[in-house]
C-alpha positions, 0 to 999 in steps of 0.5 A: 500500500502507499505510504504517502510521499517518499520525500516527506519533509524533515524540517519544521512546517512552513509557518506562512498562514494557510488561509485568511482565517489563519491570518485572523487567528494570528491577528487576534492573538497579536492584538491581545498580547499587544494590549497586555491582556491574558485570554482570561481578561479578554474573555471577561471584557467581552462576556464570553468564556475563556475557551471561546477566546482560546479557540479564536486564536487557533489556526486551521479552525472553524471561523469564529462567529461575527458576534464574537469577532465584533466583541473582540474587535471592540475590546482590543480597539481594532477599529473594525480591522478584525471584523473586516478580516473576518469578512475576508476569511468568510469569502475565502472559505466560500471560494475554497469550497467552490474550488475544492468541494467536499468529497462524501465519506463512505466510511462510518463516522466514529467521531459522531458516535462519541460526540467529541467533535461537538467541542472541536474547533476544527472543520472535521470534514477537511483533512489538514493538507500540510500532513495529508495533501490532496495528491495522496492516493486513498488506499484501503487501511488494514489493522497491520497499518495501525500496528505499524504506526504504533511501532513507529510511535514507540520508537520515537517515544523511546528515543525521547525518553532515553535521549531527549527531544533533540534526538527524537524530534527528527525521528518523530516528524519523519515518521509522522509525515510518512504515516499521516497520509493514511488518514485519507484512506478507506477503512471500516469504522473501528479500524479508522478510529484506531488509525486516527488515534494511532496517528494522533498519538504519533503526532503528539509524541513528535510535538512533545519532542519538538517542545522539549528541544525548544522548537515551539512552532513545530510543536504547535502545528503537530499538536494541532494535528494530533488534536484534529485526529482525536476529534475526528476519532471521537477519542476523549482520552486522546483529546485530553492528553493532547490538550494537557500537552498543549497546556504545558507548552502554553504555561512554558511560553505564555504563563499559567493563566492561559494554560488553565483554559486548555486544562478546562477544555481537557476536563470536559466530560471527565466521566469519559476519562480513565482515573489515570487521565483524570489524575494526570490532568489534576496534577497539571492543574495543580501545577498551574494553580501553584504557579499563580500563587493559589497555594490552597487550591493547589493543595486541594487539587493534589489531594483530588489527583491522589484520589483519582490515581488511587482509583487507577485500574491496571490495563485500562489506560490508553497507550499514550498514558503508559508513561503515567505510572506511580513515579510520574504521578509523584514527580508531577504532584511534587513539582506542583507543590514546589511553589507551596513549599517555598512559600511556606518554607516547608521543604518536605511538602514537595521534597518527599514526593520528588525523592520517591519519584527519583527512586522509582524512575528507572533506566527507561526514563532518564529524562524524567529522572534528570528533571526530578533530580534538578528540581529537588536540587533547586528546592533544596538549595533554596530552603534546605541543606546546600551540601545535599543540594550540591550532591543532587545537582552534580548527579543531575548535571552528569545525567543531563550530559546524555540528553538533548533537551532545551527544557532540562538546560533551562531547569539547570539554569534555574539551579545555577541561579539558586546556587549563587548565594552558597558559593562559599561552600566548596561543593556548591562552587564545584556544582556552579563551575560544572553548570557554567561550563567552567571546570577549571575554576577550582578556587573557592571565592572569598 
């Protein structure tokens, strides 16, 4: 069967907007940021929920209503520019439909069965052309194709876990462009849903690898394709997982407040989610609450996440949730409690969980272990024993040498800054020298 183009791209996608609707999404986001508003603040000003504002800034999405765009135009003082752009986008969409009329889908539509696409911002009748061009030949999809996609995903995920996103980004993207065209194939309902979930999972892995390497533009596009796959499949579980990862990126780039919007979207119909997925979402929400200084809310959310994790049933989790084991839960909730521990000067609020996570994080997850070691070292350096922090930091620095991860480098920079106030201690100065790539500096400053 056809695997799509043999000369698939190996670099990030072209960031030129694909339509006038994409230009509108970008302009709304640009004006909002220029006005110094968060999505929450803008939503409050126009009387809509934050989810609506979030969706207006998504490219490859359904066109927002005239009323919503008019309200945003007024709030951002765009003087009718957004309204005019919305009109152009509508005309552009109509012209595109006339040029490329929708083809009837003869297969069953699994998304309608689970109704996840009711909440989708995408036009699910249109396959994203960047991943599956119209020129791709439609083929008959078999279960063997689904298994092949899953195996490619496992290889990419293992590369990321063992070596960091910098090593896995190219592998994941290459495999994604290889298999994404399969979504245009013909398949029975059950097979098509499995294929969409498998390709969506692969896209999510490729996206997270790009994020870990600091390539945010590639990560954003891959995440959006993963979300399109989840919505097309009607997969609540995959949808929640992708939105959670998108929230992580948003927290990293735009701050915790905007990221909460995506977590709220992920928690829609939580009754359709496994206990493990609910625990993961809860731990991430606790991290965002703590980052916003809402310490009591964060503590309560960690307790609820613990309850959900206790209800987890072995074997019930989707493949993309296999990483969220006890070690990951302890590490995630421990990370959420770091700001609380710092605010209350109680190191054990977070340190005990992170220490347990480190003991449980095996050889298959060196990146996660390095994150935990670095965070525990930084916390200990700030409000604990600096000698112990130096020991932990040197372990983290040694393990980080084997990983290509921009996020780990960023975490190590935080540890570097935290160690400055203890440079009179020889062990801490040694750590500082290692972290600043100055191994020759052996004299302890006076």
